[in-house]
SELO-478350 format. One record per residue (C-alpha): residue number from 1; x negated, y, z. Coordinates in Angstrom, 2 decimals. Layout:
<nodes>
NUM,X,Y,Z
...
</nodes>
This chain:
<nodes>
1,-61.06,218.87,-4.11
2,-61.85,215.99,-1.91
3,-62.07,214.98,1.77
4,-64.25,212.43,3.47
5,-64.31,211.19,7.08
6,-67.67,209.95,8.40
7,-66.37,208.64,11.76
8,-66.96,211.99,13.53
9,-65.88,214.79,11.20
10,-63.74,215.47,8.13
11,-65.62,217.17,5.27
12,-63.55,218.95,2.65
13,-65.22,219.86,-0.66
14,-63.66,222.37,-3.00
15,-65.18,223.06,-6.42
16,-66.80,226.61,-6.54
17,-64.57,227.76,-9.40
18,-61.38,226.73,-7.51
19,-62.65,228.24,-4.27
20,-63.61,231.59,-5.90
21,-60.23,231.75,-7.66
22,-58.42,231.15,-4.39
23,-60.46,233.56,-2.29
24,-60.01,236.35,-4.77
25,-56.26,235.84,-5.20
26,-53.27,236.51,-2.89
27,-52.58,232.75,-2.68
28,-52.53,231.56,0.91
29,-53.76,228.02,0.35
30,-54.99,225.33,-1.99
31,-53.87,221.73,-1.95
32,-54.61,218.45,-3.56
33,-54.26,214.75,-3.09
34,-57.44,212.97,-2.06
35,-58.84,209.90,-3.86
36,-57.44,207.77,-1.04
37,-54.00,209.32,-1.39
38,-54.06,211.66,1.54
39,-52.76,215.23,1.15
40,-55.28,218.04,1.63
41,-54.16,221.59,2.43
42,-56.62,224.41,3.15
43,-55.14,227.81,4.11
44,-56.73,231.27,4.66
45,-57.09,232.36,8.24
46,-55.21,235.69,8.60
47,-55.78,238.28,11.24
48,-53.29,238.16,14.05
49,-50.70,240.99,14.15
50,-50.90,241.36,17.93
51,-54.76,241.64,18.33
52,-57.20,244.34,17.28
53,-58.80,243.71,13.89
54,-62.24,243.90,15.58
55,-61.56,240.61,17.39
56,-61.28,238.67,14.10
57,-63.76,240.16,11.75
58,-63.95,237.17,9.49
59,-60.21,236.66,9.01
60,-58.35,237.78,5.93
61,-56.13,240.92,6.27
62,-52.65,239.86,7.18
63,-50.23,240.38,4.31
64,-47.72,242.04,6.72
65,-50.18,244.69,7.81
66,-49.73,248.06,6.22
</nodes>
């Protein structure tokens, strides 16, 4: 995993195998140290517990939802 800043935006790159493994698991995030020494943490976006699911169709189901 790596991160680069081009002066306007930060681009985080995660190898496909690591990304697939993370998405298909119950792990909340993936983390690594960048080549420049910075810490990178990417976490799943969970659905809010106080909003209808329809308002966040792309979010992961919240682990506390039954």
